[in-house]
C-alpha positions in Angstrom: -19.9 31.2 -5.8 -21.5 27.8 -6.3 -19.2 24.8 -5.7 -20.6 21.3 -6.6 -19.0 18.4 -4.7 -19.4 16.2 -7.8 -17.4 18.7 -9.9 -14.7 18.7 -7.2 -14.5 14.9 -7.5 -14.1 15.2 -11.2 -11.3 17.8 -10.9 -9.5 15.5 -8.4 -9.8 12.7 -10.9 -8.4 14.9 -13.7 -5.4 15.8 -11.6 -4.8 12.2 -10.7 -5.1 10.8 -14.2 -3.7 13.8 -16.1 -6.0 12.9 -19.0 -9.6 13.9 -19.7 -10.3 10.5 -21.3 -8.9 8.4 -18.5 -10.5 10.6 -15.8 -13.9 10.4 -17.5 -13.7 6.6 -17.5 -12.7 6.6 -13.9 -15.8 8.6 -12.8 -18.0 6.7 -15.3 -18.9 9.7 -17.5 -18.7 10.4 -21.2 -15.7 12.6 -22.2 -18.0 15.4 -23.3 -20.0 15.4 -20.0 -16.7 15.2 -18.0 -15.3 18.2 -19.9 -18.4 20.2 -19.3 -18.2 19.5 -15.6 -14.6 20.8 -15.5 -15.5 23.9 -17.5 -18.5 24.6 -15.2 -16.3 24.4 -12.2 -13.8 26.8 -13.7 -16.6 29.1 -14.6 -17.9 29.0 -11.0 -14.5 29.8 -9.5 -13.7 32.4 -12.1 -10.4 31.1 -13.3 -8.6 28.3 -15.2 -7.7 25.3 -13.0 -5.8 23.3 -15.5 -3.0 24.4 -17.9 -4.3 22.8 -21.1 -1.2 23.8 -23.0 0.8 21.4 -20.8 1.2 17.8 -21.9 0.6 16.6 -18.4 -2.4 18.9 -17.8 -0.6 20.5 -14.8 -2.9 22.4 -12.3 -2.5 26.2 -12.4 -1.6 28.0 -9.2 -5.3 28.6 -8.6 -5.9 25.0 -9.4 -3.6 23.8 -6.7 -5.5 25.8 -4.1 -8.8 24.4 -5.3 -7.3 20.9 -5.3 -6.2 21.2 -1.7 -9.6 22.2 -0.5 -11.4 19.8 -2.9 -9.6 16.9 -1.3 -10.5 18.0 2.2 -14.2 18.6 1.2 -14.5 15.2 -0.5 -12.8 13.5 2.4 -15.1 15.3 4.8 -18.2 14.3 2.8 -17.0 10.7 2.9 -16.6 10.8 6.7 -20.0 12.5 7.1 -21.8 9.7 5.2 -20.0 7.1 7.2 -20.8 8.7 10.5 -24.4 9.3 9.7 -24.7 5.6 8.7 -23.1 4.7 12.0 -25.6 6.8 14.0 -28.5 5.3 12.1 -27.3 1.8 12.9 -26.8 0.9 9.3 -23.2 -0.1 9.7 -22.8 0.7 6.0 -20.3 2.8 4.1 -16.9 2.6 2.3 -13.5 2.2 3.8 -10.5 3.0 1.6 -7.0 2.0 2.8 -3.7 0.6 1.5 -1.2 -2.0 2.5 2.3 -3.2 1.6 2.9 -6.5 -0.1 3.9 -8.4 3.1 0.8 -7.4 5.2 -1.4 -8.1 2.1 -0.3 -11.7 2.3 -2.0 -12.8 5.5 -2.6 -10.1 8.1 -4.8 -7.7 6.1 -7.0 -10.4 4.4 -7.7 -12.0 7.8 -8.6 -8.6 9.3 -10.8 -7.7 6.4 -12.5 -11.1 6.6 -13.3 -10.4 10.3 -14.5 -6.9 9.4 -16.9 -7.8 6.7 -18.3 -10.5 9.0 -19.1 -7.8 11.6 -20.2 -5.2 9.0 -21.8 -7.1 6.1 -23.3 -3.9 4.7 -19.9 -2.1 4.5 -17.7 -1.9 1.5 -13.9 -2.2 1.6 -11.4 -1.0 -1.0 -7.7 -1.6 -0.4 -4.7 -1.1 -2.6 -1.5 -3.1 -2.4 1.6 -1.0 -3.2 4.9 0.2 -1.8 5.0 2.7 1.1 6.0 5.6 -1.1 2.9 5.3 -3.3 0.7 4.6 -0.3 1.9 7.7 1.4 1.2 9.7 -1.7 -2.4 8.5 -1.7 -2.7 9.1 2.0 -1.6 12.7 1.6 -4.0 13.1 -1.4 -6.7 11.7 0.9 -7.5 8.9 -1.4 -7.1 6.5 1.5 -7.7 6.9 5.3 -4.7 4.9 6.4 -2.2 2.2 5.3 -0.4 -0.8 6.7 3.3 -0.8 5.7 6.9 -0.2 6.8 6.9 2.7 9.3 10.5 3.7 9.4 9.9 6.9 7.4 7.0 8.0 9.6 7.7 7.2 13.3 9.6 10.4 14.0 7.3 12.6 11.8 4.8 14.6 13.9 2.4 14.8 11.0 1.8 11.0 11.2 0.2 8.7 13.7 1.7 5.2 13.8 0.3 2.0 15.5 3.2 -0.5 15.5 2.6 -4.1 14.7 4.7 -7.1 16.0 8.0 -7.5 14.1 8.5 -10.7 12.1 11.6 -12.2 10.7 12.4 -12.0 7.0 13.5 -15.3 5.6 15.4 -16.2 2.4 13.8 -19.1 0.7 13.9 -21.4 -2.4 12.0 -24.3 -3.8 12.2 -27.8 -2.4 15.0 -29.6 -4.3 16.9 -26.4 -5.1 20.7 -26.9 -5.6 21.4 -24.8 -2.5 19.4 -27.2 -0.2 22.1 -29.9 -0.8 24.8 -27.7 0.7 25.8 -27.9 4.3 26.6 -24.2 4.4 25.1 -21.4 2.4 26.5 -17.9 2.5 25.2 -14.5 1.2 27.3 -14.6 -1.9 25.9 -18.0 -2.9 22.4 -16.7 -3.5 23.7 -14.4 -6.2 24.4 -17.4 -8.3 20.6 -17.6 -8.9 17.9 -15.1 -9.8 16.4 -13.0 -7.0 12.6 -12.6 -7.0 11.6 -10.1 -4.4 10.1 -6.7 -3.6 13.2 -5.9 -1.4 11.0 -4.3 1.2 12.0 -2.8 3.4 14.9 -1.3 1.4 17.3 -1.9 4.3 17.6 -5.6 3.2 19.2 -4.5 0.0 22.0 -2.8 2.0 22.5 -5.9 4.1 22.9 -8.1 1.1 25.4 -5.6 -0.4 27.4 -5.4 2.8 27.6 -9.1 3.4 28.2 -10.2 -0.2 31.0 -7.7 -1.0 29.1 -6.3 -4.0 28.7 -2.7 -4.7 25.0 -3.0 -5.6 22.6 -5.3 -7.3 19.2 -5.4 -8.9 16.6 -8.2 -8.4 15.8 -10.2 -11.5 12.1 -10.2 -10.7 10.4 -7.4 -8.8 6.7 -7.2 -8.0 4.5 -5.6 -5.3 2.6 -8.9 -4.8 4.2 -11.2 -2.3 2.4 -14.4 -3.2 3.0 -13.9 -6.9 6.8 -13.7 -6.1 6.6 -16.8 -3.9 5.0 -18.7 -6.8 7.9 -17.6 -9.0 10.3 -19.0 -6.4 8.3 -22.2 -6.1 8.5 -22.9 -9.9 12.1 -21.8 -10.6 15.6 -21.6 -9.1 15.0 -18.1 -8.0 15.7 -17.0 -4.4 12.9 -15.2 -2.6 12.5 -13.1 0.6 9.3 -13.4 2.7 8.3 -12.9 6.3 7.5 -15.9 8.4 3.7 -15.4 8.4 3.4 -15.4 4.6 6.0 -18.1 4.2 4.4 -20.5 6.6 1.8 -22.1 4.3 4.5 -22.9 1.7 6.7 -24.5 4.4 3.8 -26.5 5.7 3.1 -27.9 2.2 6.8 -28.5 1.5 6.8 -26.3 -1.5 9.5 -23.9 -0.3 12.4 -24.3 2.0 14.0 -21.5 4.2 17.7 -20.8 3.7 19.8 -20.0 6.7 22.7 -17.8 5.5 25.6 -18.6 7.8 27.4 -15.3 7.5 24.2 -13.2 8.2 23.6 -12.5 11.9 20.0 -13.5 12.7 19.4 -10.7 15.2 20.0 -7.9 12.7 17.2 -5.3 12.9 17.1 -5.1 9.1 16.1 -8.8 9.0 12.8 -8.1 10.9 9.7 -6.3 9.7 8.9 -2.9 11.1 5.3 -2.6 10.1 2.5 -0.5 11.5 -0.8 1.3 10.7 -0.1 4.8 9.5 -2.5 7.7 9.4 -2.3 11.5 9.4 -2.5 13.6 12.6 -5.4 15.9 12.5 -7.4 13.7 10.1 -9.8 11.6 12.1 -10.6 8.2 10.9 -14.2 7.4 10.0 -16.0 5.0 12.4 -15.7 2.1 9.9 -12.0 2.8 9.4 -11.5 2.8 13.2 -13.3 -0.6 13.4 -11.1 -2.0 10.7 -7.9 -0.8 12.4 -9.1 -2.5 15.6 -9.5 -5.8 13.7 -6.0 -5.4 12.1 -4.5 -5.0 15.6 -6.4 -7.9 17.0 -5.4 -10.2 14.1 -1.8 -9.1 14.5 -1.9 -10.2 18.1 -3.4 -13.6 17.2 -0.9 -14.2 14.4 
């Protein structure tokens, strides 16, 4: 049986995109060439890997087995290339990782800046998303690690967690907002205005519900890009939520103002970040990924 690594990459892309057209674009092939690649892989393994009668092109039972091994092989090949490059002193290769919206605001960009300064021949690809999607990509071995909320992973033996320093979440509004003229602002008062936030971690949603007396609520504006949301807050009457590191430049410029909610205890655990670097036990990080993790930890200490 002949298995081609390139065909395995194409099969992974097909499962991810659930479309021959989209997957062909993703791997920079014509649709006909991509289809031939998948057909050749199926011929080589001796069975159908995709249920073409399914609208979502679901993998067959054999396809799921091939998918699991394909991801391991592609990930291993990626690590091999990186390690050989390290031994050869080239300091070149590709690091793929992910991060949540809050770490993407300041910590991760600073760490990446330090990394590319030390490894100018290396390439970095990082995705900003919520922890659920980042975990899916980690399990699929699309990324080597991610930086995000760690509550769901700290007690799980399948994950390795390097904790980062906690930071306080702050409610904020634009300078000149009607709430800034009040002597006292309470949780219920912020619901008189739109909320623009990612509500990450989700515990903050429960805190707002508990202290406002509401059964539940939905933010008016949601986005997985922290600075985009803060710009919405800056140019509207919306109320935002941001950690102190990302909020600091806006406070320094006088564009945003922190809101102290009098009925919200400042020492609540839910009002502090619980971020860390998450990877999978049993899956060694490439040398370049290890170097990037070291710089994230170093920048976290400096910040």
